[in-house]
N, C-alpha and C positions, 0 to 999 in steps of 0.2 A: 522441632523443625531443624533441618540441616542448616548450619550457619552460612553455608556457601550461597544459599538462596538470597539472603540479605546482602551478601557481597555482590552478587550479580545485579540485584536491584540498584544498589548504590552505584555500580559501574555504569549502568544505563543512565541513571539520573545525572551522573557526572559527565556523560558523553565520552567515557574512556573506552575507545574501541579496542585497544590492545589488551586491556584488562578483561573486557568482555570475552574476547577470544580465548585468553588464557584460562578463564574460569570455565568456559564451555568445554575446553579441552580437558580440564580437570574432571568435569562431570562425566565425560566419556571414559577417561582413563580409570577412574575410581568406581565406575559402574553405578553412579548416582542416578536416581530416577530422572530421566530427561524431561518427562512430562511435568513433573513438579518443578524442575528447574525453569521451564518455560512459564508455567502458571504463577509460581511464587517468586520468580526472579525477574525474567525479562518482561513479562506482561505487567507486573506490579510496578516496575521501574518506568516503563513507557506510559502507563496510565498516570503515574504521578507527574510526569513531565507534561502530559496532555492536559491534566487538570490545572497545572500551573500556567500553561499557555492560555487556557480559557479564562482564567482569573486575572491574567495580565501580569503574573509574577515571573513568567518565563518569556524569553524572546526568541526570535527566529533562529539564531545560532544554537541556542540550547536545544530546541526541538530537532534541528537537523543533526546535531552531534549525537543526541540520544537515539534518533532513528538509525543513524549509521552504525552506532555501537550495537544496537539490537540486531540489525541485519547481519553484522559480522559474526556475532555470537550464535545467532540462529543458524547461519550457514554451517557452522561446525556441527550442530546437533541434527542437521537435516537428515542424515543417513540413519541415525538410530531412531529418530522419530518416525521415519518412513517405514522402518522395520517393525514398528509397533511395540517397541520396547518401553517399559515403564508401566505404571498402574493406570490403565485406561488410555484410550487414544487421545492425543492432543487434537482438539477440534477447533478450527478457526471459524469465524462467522461467515466466511465466504471468500472466494478468490477473485481478485480484481487485477486486470492488466491496465497499467497506467502509462501514459506517454504524451509527449508533445508532438503534434502532427507534422507532416512533411513540410519542409520549408521554414520551420520555426525552430529557433535554437534557445528559446527562453525556458528556464526550468525552475525558477524560484517558487512560483505559485504551485506548480506540479509537485515539487518536493514537499511543500507544506501539506498539501492534500495527502500525499503518500504517508507522511509521518503521522498525521492525525488519523488516517484510516487504520494504520498499523496499531496506534494506541487504542483504537476502538475494537481491536480484535480481528481485523480482516487480514488476510494474507495478500500482500501487495507485490505484484511483479512489475517493477518500474523498468520499462524498456528504453527510457531515455528520450532524447530530443530528435527532431527531424525524422520521424518515423512514418513510413508509408502504410497505407491501409492494410496491405497484405501482411505486414510485419506485426501489426496489432493482432490480427486474426490468427496468425501462425502461433504466436505466444499463447493466446487464449486457448487455442486448440491443444497446444502442448501441455499446459498445466491444468486444463479443465476449468477455466475461469467462467463465471456467469456474467460478469460485468466488464465492459471495456470503457475506460475513461480517457477521453481525448481532450487535451488542452491546446488552445490557440491564443497567442498573445498579440497577434497582429491582424489587422483587418484583411491583409492580403493572404493570410494563411487560414482564415476561417473556412474558406472553400474546401480545404482538406478534410474538415470535419464532415462536410456534406459528401465528399468522395468516399469516406469511410462507410457511411450509411449505404451509399449506392453500391459499394463493393460487396457488402453483405447481401443486399437485394439481388445483385447480379449473379451471386454464387449460391442463392437459395439458403443463406445462413442467417437471415434476419431474425428468425424466431429463436435462434440458438443463444443469442446474446442480448443483454441489455446495454444500450449505448448511452453514456452520459457525457455531457460536454461542459466546458467552462473556459474561463479566460477573459481578460479585460474587455475586449470589444464584443463579446458574445452576449446573448440575452435569452430570456425564456422564449420570446417570439422566434428567434433564430433557431432554437432547439426544436420548436414545433414545425417550423418551415422545412427543416431538413429531415424530420422524422425521427429525431432522437427520443430516447425514453425519459430523459430528464436533463435539467440544467441546474447548475448551482453557482451562485455568485461568490460565495466564500467557502473556505475549507470546511468550516463547521457544517455548512449546509450540504456540502458534498457527502459528509459522513452520514447525516440524517437521510439523505436521498438514497444512499446505498443500503442503509438499514431498511428503508421502506421497500426498495426493489427486491431485496432478498428475504424480506420478512414473510 
């Protein structure tokens, strides 16, 4: 096995964004198999951090730094992966658009969910905070995502989750996407009331929910 894969894994575990980029650029420059770099480097690293998070050995900053390092490195490899270079196509478990709904600028919970989904093998497109319904849908359409995950951390912004579902209904897109919601003031009942496909209380539950919906 090429030793660079272990270096990539360690860079992700250490949350070293600059090194992750540097190693990814080396993979491209030296024509190292990018699929193996992803599977044996980036994914192994984020899986290790995810396992440490689950067991209580890693903390929020560790998870966030690892996720940022993985994203930065993967961005470098995006073009060669899209071109189908390497032995076998890199297959993720599914594409998910993630964001905090309109009017809400909270992102800690969203970021944790995104990091754990990434560690579980999903391709996550985080569109950030204060996002309108049409922005969620536009990104999902652009990347071919099957799940839209919408977070709300305020009782006053929960209604924006309902607006998202209604936007899909109004544009005859409801059957195209699975909508999942989460956030402190939300509940399973709220999810049912607005017609969402699922609700998760914790980041771990969000990962399991996505596995079920895409299984």
